[in-house]
Each structure stands twice: as C-alpha cells, then as structure tokens.
DSSP file (Angstrom, degrees, kcal/mol; ACC not computed):
  #  RESIDUE AA STRUCTURE BP1 BP2  ACC     N-H-->O    O-->H-N    N-H-->O    O-->H-N    TCO  KAPPA ALPHA  PHI   PSI    X-CA   Y-CA   Z-CA
    1    1 A M              0   0    0      0, 0.0     2,-0.0     0, 0.0    17,-0.0   0.000 360.0 360.0 360.0 135.8   92.1  124.1   75.8
    2    2 A G    >   -     0   0    0      1,-0.1     3,-0.8     2,-0.0     4,-0.5  -0.210 360.0 -96.7 -82.8 173.3   93.7  123.4   79.2
    3    3 A M  T 3  S+     0   0    0      1,-0.2     4,-0.2     2,-0.1     3,-0.1   0.782 120.3  32.4 -63.9 -30.4   97.3  122.6   80.0
    4    4 A F  T 3> S+     0   0    0     13,-0.1     4,-2.3     1,-0.1     5,-0.3   0.418  87.7 100.9-107.2   2.2   96.9  118.9   80.1
    5    5 A D  H <> S+     0   0    0     -3,-0.8     4,-2.8     1,-0.2    -2,-0.1   0.893  84.1  48.1 -55.1 -44.8   94.1  118.4   77.5
    6    6 A G  H  > S+     0   0    0     -4,-0.5     4,-0.6     1,-0.2    -1,-0.2   0.870 112.1  49.4 -65.2 -36.9   96.6  117.2   74.8
    7    7 A I  H  4 S+     0   0    0     -3,-0.2     4,-0.3    -4,-0.2    -1,-0.2   0.910 123.2  30.6 -67.6 -42.7   98.3  114.8   77.1
    8    8 A L  H >X>S+     0   0    0     -4,-2.3     4,-2.6     1,-0.1     3,-0.8   0.706  98.3  85.3 -91.1 -22.2   95.1  113.2   78.3
    9    9 A G  H 3X5S+     0   0    0     -4,-2.8     4,-1.7    -5,-0.3    -1,-0.1   0.865  93.5  42.7 -52.6 -47.4   92.9  113.6   75.2
   10   10 A G  H 3<5S+     0   0    0     -4,-0.6    -1,-0.3     1,-0.2    -2,-0.1   0.767 117.2  49.0 -71.0 -24.1   94.0  110.5   73.4
   11   11 A M  H <45S+     0   0    0     -3,-0.8    -2,-0.2    -4,-0.3    -1,-0.2   0.908 131.4   9.0 -83.4 -43.9   93.9  108.4   76.6
   12   12 A I  H  <5S-     0   0    0     -4,-2.6     4,-0.3     1,-0.2    -3,-0.2   0.398 114.4 -90.2-120.5   1.4   90.5  109.2   78.0
   13   13 A G     X< -     0   0    0     -4,-1.7     4,-2.2    -5,-0.5     5,-0.2   0.132  36.0 -92.2  97.0 144.7   88.8  111.2   75.3
   14   14 A A  H  > S+     0   0    0      1,-0.2     4,-1.8     2,-0.2     5,-0.1   0.871 120.3  54.2 -60.4 -41.3   88.8  114.9   74.6
   15   15 A G  H  > S+     0   0    0      1,-0.2     4,-1.3     2,-0.2    -1,-0.2   0.940 113.7  39.8 -61.5 -49.2   85.6  115.6   76.6
   16   16 A M  H  > S+     0   0    0     -4,-0.3     4,-3.0     1,-0.2     5,-0.2   0.796 108.4  62.9 -73.6 -26.9   86.8  114.0   79.8
   17   17 A A  H  X S+     0   0    0     -4,-2.2     4,-2.6     1,-0.2    -1,-0.2   0.912 103.4  49.9 -61.6 -39.5   90.3  115.4   79.4
   18   18 A G  H  X S+     0   0    0     -4,-1.8     4,-2.1     2,-0.2    -1,-0.2   0.894 111.0  49.0 -63.5 -40.0   88.8  118.9   79.6
   19   19 A V  H  X S+     0   0    0     -4,-1.3     4,-2.1     2,-0.2    -2,-0.2   0.940 112.4  47.1 -64.7 -47.8   86.9  117.9   82.8
   20   20 A V  H  X S+     0   0    0     -4,-3.0     4,-2.8     1,-0.2    -2,-0.2   0.903 110.1  54.1 -61.4 -40.0   90.1  116.4   84.4
   21   21 A N  H  X S+     0   0    0     -4,-2.6     4,-2.8    -5,-0.2    -1,-0.2   0.904 106.7  51.5 -60.0 -41.4   91.9  119.6   83.3
   22   22 A D  H  X S+     0   0    0     -4,-2.1     4,-2.5     2,-0.2    -1,-0.2   0.903 109.9  49.6 -61.4 -41.2   89.3  121.7   85.2
   23   23 A V  H  X S+     0   0    0     -4,-2.1     4,-1.6     2,-0.2    -2,-0.2   0.936 112.1  48.3 -61.8 -46.7   89.8  119.5   88.3
   24   24 A L  H  <>S+     0   0    0     -4,-2.8     5,-3.9     1,-0.2     4,-0.4   0.924 113.2  46.9 -60.6 -45.6   93.6  120.0   88.0
   25   25 A E  H ><5S+     0   0    0     -4,-2.8     3,-0.9     1,-0.2    -1,-0.2   0.897 110.3  52.7 -64.0 -40.5   93.3  123.7   87.6
   26   26 A R  H 3<5S+     0   0    0     -4,-2.5    -1,-0.2     1,-0.2    -2,-0.2   0.822 116.1  40.2 -64.2 -30.7   90.8  124.1   90.5
   27   27 A H  T 3<5S-     0   0    0     -4,-1.6    -1,-0.2    -3,-0.2    -2,-0.2   0.261 122.1 -96.9-106.7  11.3   93.2  122.2   92.8
   28   28 A G  T < 5S-     0   0    0     -3,-0.9     4,-0.4    -4,-0.4    -3,-0.2   0.807  74.0 -61.1  83.0  29.7   96.5  123.7   91.7
   29   29 A G  S  ><S-     0   0    0     -5,-3.9     4,-2.0     1,-0.2     5,-0.2  -0.373  85.5 -40.7  95.3-172.9   97.7  121.0   89.3
   30   30 A V  H  > S+     0   0    0     78,-0.4     4,-2.4     1,-0.2    -1,-0.2   0.921 136.8  49.5 -59.3 -47.5   98.5  117.3   89.7
   31   31 A Q  H  > S+     0   0    0      1,-0.2     4,-2.7    -3,-0.2    -1,-0.2   0.858 108.5  54.8 -64.0 -33.8  100.3  117.8   93.0
   32   32 A G  H  > S+     0   0    0     -4,-0.4     4,-2.4     2,-0.2    -1,-0.2   0.904 108.3  47.6 -63.8 -41.4   97.3  119.8   94.3
   33   33 A V  H  X S+     0   0    0     -4,-2.0     4,-2.4     2,-0.2     5,-0.2   0.930 112.2  50.2 -64.5 -44.9   94.9  117.0   93.5
   34   34 A I  H  X S+     0   0    0     -4,-2.4     4,-2.3     1,-0.2    -2,-0.2   0.935 112.3  47.3 -58.3 -47.1   97.2  114.4   95.1
   35   35 A N  H  X S+     0   0    0     -4,-2.7     4,-3.0     1,-0.2    -1,-0.2   0.889 109.4  54.1 -62.1 -39.9   97.4  116.6   98.3
   36   36 A Q  H  X S+     0   0    0     -4,-2.4     4,-1.7     2,-0.2    -1,-0.2   0.927 110.2  45.8 -61.8 -45.3   93.7  117.1   98.3
   37   37 A F  H  <>S+     0   0    0     -4,-2.4     5,-2.9     2,-0.2     6,-0.2   0.904 114.2  49.1 -64.8 -40.6   93.0  113.3   98.3
   38   38 A Q  H ><5S+     0   0    0     -4,-2.3     3,-1.6     4,-0.2     5,-0.5   0.935 110.3  50.3 -63.0 -46.3   95.7  112.8  100.9
   39   39 A T  H 3<5S+     0   0    0     -4,-3.0    -1,-0.2     1,-0.3    -2,-0.2   0.838 109.0  53.6 -60.1 -34.1   94.2  115.5  103.2
   40   40 A N  T 3<5S-     0   0    0     -4,-1.7    -1,-0.3    -5,-0.2    -2,-0.2   0.103 126.7 -93.6 -95.1  23.1   90.8  114.0  102.8
   41   41 A G  T < 5S+     0   0    0     -3,-1.6    -3,-0.2    25,-0.1    -2,-0.1   0.604  99.9 103.7  87.1  12.6   91.8  110.5  103.9
   42   42 A L     >< +     0   0    0     -5,-2.9     4,-2.5    -6,-0.2     5,-0.3  -0.049  35.1 126.9-117.7  32.4   92.5  108.8  100.6
   43   43 A G  H  > S+     0   0    0     -5,-0.5     4,-2.6    -6,-0.2     5,-0.2   0.919  72.8  47.7 -55.7 -52.4   96.3  108.9  100.7
   44   44 A P  H  > S+     0   0    0      0, 0.0     4,-1.2     0, 0.0    -1,-0.2   0.867 113.1  50.5 -61.3 -34.4   96.9  105.2  100.0
   45   45 A T  H >> S+     0   0    0      2,-0.2     4,-0.9     1,-0.2     3,-0.5   0.966 113.8  42.1 -66.1 -52.5   94.4  105.3   97.1
   46   46 A V  H >X S+     0   0    0     -4,-2.5     4,-1.3     1,-0.2     3,-0.6   0.851 110.4  58.1 -67.0 -32.5   96.0  108.3   95.4
   47   47 A Q  H 3X S+     0   0    0     -4,-2.6     4,-2.9    -5,-0.3    -1,-0.2   0.826  98.8  59.4 -65.5 -29.9   99.5  107.0   96.1
   48   48 A S  H << S+     0   0    0     -4,-1.2    -1,-0.2    -3,-0.5    -2,-0.2   0.806 104.8  51.0 -66.9 -27.7   98.6  103.8   94.1
   49   49 A W  H << S+     0   0    0     -4,-0.9    -1,-0.2    -3,-0.6    -2,-0.2   0.820 115.3  41.6 -74.9 -32.0   97.9  106.1   91.1
   50   50 A V  H  < S+     0   0    0     -4,-1.3    55,-0.4    55,-0.1    -2,-0.2   0.882 110.6  60.1 -83.6 -43.0  101.3  107.9   91.5
   51   51 A G  S  < S-     0   0    0     -4,-2.9    54,-0.1     1,-0.2    51,-0.1  -0.140  97.0 -78.0 -83.1 178.1  103.5  104.9   92.2
   52   52 A P  S    S+     0   0    0      0, 0.0    -1,-0.2     0, 0.0     2,-0.1  -0.303  89.1  41.9 -71.6 160.9  104.3  101.8   90.3
   53   53 A G  S    S-     0   0    0     -4,-0.1     2,-0.0     2,-0.0     0, 0.0  -0.445  99.8 -15.8  98.1-172.9  101.8   98.9   90.1
   54   54 A A        -     0   0    0     -2,-0.1     2,-0.5     1,-0.1    -3,-0.1  -0.327  63.4-121.2 -70.0 145.8   98.1   98.7   89.8
   55   55 A N        -     0   0    0     -6,-0.1    -6,-0.1    -5,-0.1    -1,-0.1  -0.749  25.4-125.7 -85.0 128.9   95.9  101.7   90.4
   56   56 A Q        -     0   0    0     -2,-0.5    -7,-0.0   -11,-0.5    -1,-0.0  -0.545  28.8-118.6 -71.0 138.7   93.3  101.3   93.1
   57   57 A P        -     0   0    0      0, 0.0     2,-0.3     0, 0.0    35,-0.1  -0.280  24.6-148.9 -72.1 165.5   89.8  102.0   91.9
   58   58 A I        -     0   0    0     33,-0.5    36,-0.1    32,-0.0     3,-0.0  -0.987   6.1-133.5-136.2 144.9   87.8  104.8   93.5
   59   59 A T     >  -     0   0    0     -2,-0.3     4,-1.8     1,-0.1     5,-0.1  -0.528  29.1-109.9 -91.7 162.6   84.0  105.1   93.9
   60   60 A P  H  > S+     0   0    0      0, 0.0     4,-2.1     0, 0.0     5,-0.1   0.883 121.4  55.9 -58.3 -36.2   82.0  108.2   93.1
   61   61 A A  H  > S+     0   0    0      1,-0.2     4,-2.2     2,-0.2     5,-0.1   0.890 106.6  50.1 -63.2 -37.4   81.5  108.7   96.9
   62   62 A Q  H  > S+     0   0    0      2,-0.2     4,-3.3     1,-0.2    -1,-0.2   0.823 105.2  56.4 -70.6 -30.2   85.3  108.8   97.3
   63   63 A V  H  X S+     0   0    0     -4,-1.8     4,-2.8     2,-0.2     5,-0.5   0.940 108.8  47.7 -62.1 -46.0   85.6  111.3   94.5
   64   64 A H  H  X S+     0   0    0     -4,-2.1     4,-1.9     1,-0.2    -2,-0.2   0.931 115.4  45.4 -58.0 -45.8   83.2  113.5   96.6
   65   65 A Q  H  < S+     0   0    0     -4,-2.2    -2,-0.2     2,-0.2    -1,-0.2   0.930 116.8  44.4 -63.7 -47.0   85.3  112.9   99.7
   66   66 A G  H  < S+     0   0    0     -4,-3.3   -26,-0.2     1,-0.2    -2,-0.2   0.907 126.2  27.3 -69.7 -44.0   88.7  113.4   97.9
   67   67 A L  H  < S-     0   0    0     -4,-2.8     4,-0.3    -5,-0.2    -1,-0.2   0.681 113.1-111.4 -93.1 -19.8   87.9  116.6   95.9
   68   68 A G     X  -     0   0    0     -4,-1.9     4,-1.8    -5,-0.5     3,-0.4   0.297  18.9-102.3  94.3 135.8   85.2  118.0   98.2
   69   69 A P  H  > S+     0   0    0      0, 0.0     4,-2.8     0, 0.0     5,-0.2   0.824 119.1  59.2 -61.0 -32.6   81.5  118.3   97.5
   70   70 A E  H  > S+     0   0    0      2,-0.2     4,-2.5     1,-0.2     5,-0.2   0.916 106.4  47.1 -63.2 -42.0   81.8  122.0   96.7
   71   71 A A  H  > S+     0   0    0     -3,-0.4     4,-2.3    -4,-0.3     5,-0.2   0.911 113.7  48.1 -65.6 -42.6   84.3  121.4   93.9
   72   72 A I  H  X S+     0   0    0     -4,-1.8     4,-2.6     1,-0.2    -2,-0.2   0.929 113.6  46.8 -64.2 -45.2   82.1  118.6   92.4
   73   73 A E  H  X S+     0   0    0     -4,-2.8     4,-2.3     2,-0.2    -2,-0.2   0.906 113.1  48.6 -65.1 -41.4   79.0  120.7   92.6
   74   74 A A  H  X S+     0   0    0     -4,-2.5     4,-2.1    -5,-0.2    -1,-0.2   0.926 114.6  44.4 -64.9 -44.6   80.7  123.8   91.0
   75   75 A L  H  X S+     0   0    0     -4,-2.3     4,-2.0     2,-0.2    -2,-0.2   0.892 112.6  51.8 -68.4 -39.4   82.2  121.8   88.2
   76   76 A A  H  X>S+     0   0    0     -4,-2.6     5,-2.1    -5,-0.2     4,-1.5   0.910 110.0  49.7 -62.4 -41.3   79.0  119.9   87.5
   77   77 A A  H  <5S+     0   0    0     -4,-2.3    -2,-0.2     1,-0.2    -1,-0.2   0.911 109.5  51.7 -62.7 -41.5   77.1  123.1   87.4
   78   78 A K  H  <5S+     0   0    0     -4,-2.1    -1,-0.2     1,-0.2    -2,-0.2   0.874 115.8  41.1 -61.2 -38.1   79.6  124.5   84.9
   79   79 A L  H  <5S-     0   0    0     -4,-2.0    -1,-0.2     2,-0.2    -2,-0.2   0.618 109.0-123.6 -86.7 -14.4   79.2  121.4   82.7
   80   80 A G  T  <5S+     0   0    0     -4,-1.5    -3,-0.2     1,-0.3    -4,-0.1   0.818  71.2 115.9  75.0  31.3   75.5  121.3   83.1
   81   81 A I  S   <S-     0   0    0     -5,-2.1    -1,-0.3    -6,-0.1    -2,-0.2  -0.909  74.2 -89.9-127.9 158.8   75.4  117.7   84.4
   82   82 A P     >  -     0   0    0      0, 0.0     4,-2.1     0, 0.0     3,-0.4  -0.358  34.6-122.5 -64.9 145.1   74.3  116.3   87.8
   83   83 A P  H  > S+     0   0    0      0, 0.0     4,-2.8     0, 0.0     5,-0.2   0.859 112.0  57.0 -56.6 -36.6   77.0  116.1   90.4
   84   84 A A  H  > S+     0   0    0      1,-0.2     4,-2.0     2,-0.2     5,-0.1   0.896 106.6  49.2 -62.8 -39.4   76.5  112.3   90.8
   85   85 A E  H  > S+     0   0    0     -3,-0.4     4,-2.3     2,-0.2    -1,-0.2   0.917 111.6  48.7 -65.4 -43.0   77.1  111.8   87.1
   86   86 A L  H  X S+     0   0    0     -4,-2.1     4,-2.8     1,-0.2     5,-0.2   0.934 110.9  50.0 -61.9 -46.0   80.3  113.9   87.2
   87   87 A A  H  X S+     0   0    0     -4,-2.8     4,-2.0     1,-0.2    -1,-0.2   0.881 110.5  51.1 -61.0 -37.7   81.6  112.0   90.2
   88   88 A S  H  X S+     0   0    0     -4,-2.0     4,-1.1    -5,-0.2    -1,-0.2   0.922 111.8  46.2 -65.1 -44.5   80.9  108.7   88.5
   89   89 A K  H  X S+     0   0    0     -4,-2.3     4,-1.6     1,-0.2     3,-0.4   0.909 112.8  49.7 -65.7 -41.5   82.8  109.8   85.3
   90   90 A L  H  X S+     0   0    0     -4,-2.8     4,-3.0     1,-0.2    -1,-0.2   0.862 104.2  59.3 -66.6 -33.4   85.7  111.1   87.4
   91   91 A A  H  < S+     0   0    0     -4,-2.0   -33,-0.5    -5,-0.2    -1,-0.2   0.840 108.2  47.5 -62.1 -31.1   85.8  107.8   89.3
   92   92 A E  H  < S+     0   0    0     -4,-1.1     4,-0.3    -3,-0.4    -1,-0.2   0.866 124.7  25.9 -76.3 -36.9   86.4  106.1   86.0
   93   93 A V  H  X S+     0   0    0     -4,-1.6     4,-2.3     2,-0.1     5,-0.2   0.709 100.2  77.2-107.0 -21.1   89.1  108.4   84.6
   94   94 A L  H  X S+     0   0    0     -4,-3.0     4,-3.0     1,-0.2     5,-0.4   0.919  92.6  53.4 -61.3 -45.0   91.0  110.0   87.6
   95   95 A P  H  > S+     0   0    0      0, 0.0     4,-2.1     0, 0.0    -1,-0.2   0.943 116.2  38.0 -56.6 -48.4   93.1  106.9   88.5
   96   96 A Q  H  > S+     0   0    0     -4,-0.3     4,-2.4     2,-0.2    -2,-0.2   0.836 116.1  54.3 -72.9 -30.7   94.5  106.5   85.0
   97   97 A S  H  X S+     0   0    0     -4,-2.3     4,-1.9     2,-0.2    -1,-0.2   0.949 111.8  42.1 -65.8 -49.2   94.8  110.2   84.5
   98   98 A I  H  < S+     0   0    0     -4,-3.0     4,-0.3     1,-0.2    -2,-0.2   0.899 114.8  52.7 -65.6 -39.2   96.8  110.9   87.6
   99   99 A D  H >< S+     0   0    0     -4,-2.1     3,-1.2    -5,-0.4    -1,-0.2   0.933 110.8  46.8 -59.1 -45.6   98.9  107.8   86.9
  100  100 A H  H 3< S+     0   0    0     -4,-2.4    -1,-0.2     1,-0.2    -2,-0.2   0.823 111.7  51.4 -66.4 -32.1   99.6  109.0   83.3
  101  101 A L  T 3< S+     0   0    0     -4,-1.9     7,-2.6     1,-0.2    -1,-0.2   0.340 105.1  58.9 -89.3   6.0  100.5  112.5   84.6
  102  102 A T  S X  S-     0   0    0     -3,-1.2     3,-2.2    -4,-0.3    -1,-0.2  -0.447  71.3-177.5-130.8  61.2  103.0  111.2   87.2
  103  103 A P  G >  S+     0   0    0      0, 0.0     3,-1.4     0, 0.0    -3,-0.1  -0.384  78.4   4.3 -63.0 133.1  105.6  109.2   85.2
  104  104 A G  G 3  S-     0   0    0      1,-0.3   -53,-0.1    -2,-0.1   -54,-0.1   0.709 132.7 -66.0  65.6  19.3  108.1  107.7   87.6
  105  105 A G  G <  S+     0   0    0     -3,-2.2    -1,-0.3   -55,-0.4   -54,-0.1   0.602 109.6 117.3  79.7  11.8  106.1  108.9   90.5
  106  106 A V    <   -     0   0    0     -3,-1.4    -1,-0.2   -56,-0.1     2,-0.0  -0.955  67.6-120.2-116.5 123.4  106.8  112.6   89.7
  107  107 A P        -     0   0    0      0, 0.0    -5,-0.2     0, 0.0     2,-0.1  -0.331  31.0-119.2 -60.6 138.5  103.9  115.0   88.8
  108  108 A M        -     0   0    0     -7,-2.6   -78,-0.4     6,-0.2   -77,-0.2  -0.410  22.0-120.1 -72.1 152.0  104.2  116.5   85.4
  109  109 A S    >   -     0   0    0      4,-3.1     3,-1.9    -2,-0.1    -1,-0.1  -0.396  37.4 -96.3 -79.2 169.7  104.5  120.3   85.0
  110  110 A P  T 3  S+     0   0    0      0, 0.0    -1,-0.1     0, 0.0    -2,-0.1   0.665 123.7  64.4 -62.4 -13.8  101.8  122.1   83.0
  111  111 A W  T 3  S-     0   0    0      2,-0.3  -107,-0.0  -107,-0.0    -3,-0.0   0.338 121.0-101.9 -96.3   7.8  104.2  121.9   80.0
  112  112 A G  S <  S+     0   0    0     -3,-1.9    -4,-0.1     1,-0.3  -108,-0.0   0.546  88.6  93.6  93.6   8.7  104.2  118.1   79.9
  113  113 A A  S    S-     0   0    0     -4,-0.1    -4,-3.1    -6,-0.0    -2,-0.3  -0.958  81.7 -96.8-131.3 151.7  107.4  117.1   81.5
  114  114 A P        -     0   0    0      0, 0.0    -6,-0.2     0, 0.0   -12,-0.1  -0.357  55.8 -94.9 -59.8 145.0  108.3  116.2   85.1
  115  115 A P              0   0    0      0, 0.0    -7,-0.0     0, 0.0     0, 0.0  -0.279 360.0 360.0 -62.1 150.0  109.7  119.3   86.9
  116  116 A A              0   0    0     -3,-0.1     0, 0.0     0, 0.0     0, 0.0   0.480 360.0 360.0 -73.2 360.0  113.5  119.6   87.0
C-alpha cells in the first residue's frame, strides 16, 4: 500500500487511490505532480486544484500533456490497461485528489499532514 492510499481510498476508491499513489511516487509526491503540470503548460489548471474554489476539470489529453506520455504509457503497462483508459480515469480523479492532498493550499507530506 502506498503512502497516500489510506487518505485517498475512501474518497476515490481503493483501486484508483493506488493508481494516484503511483503517479505521485513517479513524480516525487504531490509537489512533484504540481510542478510537472506547471512545467507542461497547465499551471492555472493545477493551481485551481491546490487553491480555494472550484477545481478546473482536465481532459485525458491534458493528463498526457501534464504527466507526459511516457509516464502514462509506463503506468498503463504496469496496470495492464490501455493508456487512453488510464488517462481518462486520471482525468476524473486527479483534480479532487490533488485538492484533497493540499489542504489550505499546502501539499501534504507522505505521512498525511502538511509539512512544518
């Protein structure tokens, strides 16, 4: 079980919590995912997930753009599902997952609390 599975499991389901955890681990945690999306041109979108207010939706194509096609393909192969299916599922759960893992706009540590 990954570091954020327990936090996300009840919110998005245990299966997708594991997938989101794999994404987080691959990119160096919550802040790494945020940085990846910002670097790849999706800064305003990912910032809506971190800050207060409504979370902007994301398309599967934007998931590919934000995380990089290599990451999507590698994780899809690990899970045994098509990359398009994985991107679609991540488009559904990433906004609320990142929102949930950034209370008050601060990324949580792997231990479930905002860093000191």
